[in-house]
N, C-alpha and C positions, 0 to 999 in steps of 0.2 A: 503556682509562686514562682516567685524569679528566685534564682539560681544564688544570689549574696543574703538574698532574704534566708534559704534554706543553709547557707555555707554558717549564716549568724547564727543560727536557731542550732543546728549540728555543732558548732563550735564551741558555743554555749553547753551543749550536753556532755561533750567529750575531757571539756575542761575544768566542768565547776560540778559535774554530778556529784561523784565521791567525793566532795567534800562539802557539800551544799546540803545542811544541816538544820539550817534555817533561813530565811527572808530577815532583813533588816527591820524594817519598819510592821506597826502591827494596826494599820486601820481598820477599823472595824464597823460594820453599816448593817441595815437591817434588811435590807433586798436580796433576799435568797437569789444565787444563781441558776440561771432555767439552764443552762445548758454545760456542759464536765468541762472544765480550765482544758482539758487537749483540745477540746474542737473551737474553743474562744481564743486559746492565744491560736493556732492556725488561722482562722478567721480574721486576725488582727496585727502577724505578724509581718505582711506588705507593710500596714498604714506604719505600724512601729519601726521599722527598718529603715523607712523613707525619711525618719526623721534625722536632722544631720548631727552628729555625734552619737548616734546607739548604733553599738557593734553588737549587742548578741539580745535573744530572747529565750526564757525558760522556763522550766515549772520548777519554782522551788516549795517551802513551808515555811511559815511564818513561825517563832518559836511553840503557840498552843498547835502547831501539827496541821493546821489551817493549809488549805493548798494556797499559793499564791503565783504571778507570773511575775518571773525576773525581767526588769529590762536592765540591760547593761550598758553603760555609757563611759566613753574614754573619757569623759574627767565629768563628776556630778556637781552643775553649777545651777544655781538660783534656775534663771532662764530655763535650762534644757530641762529641768524636775516640775516648770510648770506647763511644758507641753506636751508631757509625757502625762495620762488619765490615773487617776488613785485608785480608780477602779477599771474593770471592763466586764461588762454582762455582772455586772455582783460580783465579780471573784478581785480580790486585791492585786494590786500591782506595787513593786517594792522597785526604785530605781537603785541600782548599784554601780559604783565605777572599777570599770574592769582596765583604764591604759587600753592601749592598740591592740588588736589579738588580729595575730598575724599566722597564715598556715605555716606546718611544722614543713 
């Protein structure tokens, strides 16, 4: 995994993990996930981070407690949201606006 991708994952974990009680959206589907969400996120983080405007990828929860993959973007535009899948291997994906993330 590229260093920039790991930085994005680490930044999201450090910044939002204590604050993250739920993900914004709650799209549900009938397809059951085959692999655990951590494995799925790690398998797709490089392709997600390669999308211009994506700042970080993390694991969060929907309001019903279902794990989700959160994709943080500088600015949540319709075009950018269309380029990010709504599900990855059966796990819901939620797009959140983060602004620019800079190392401390």
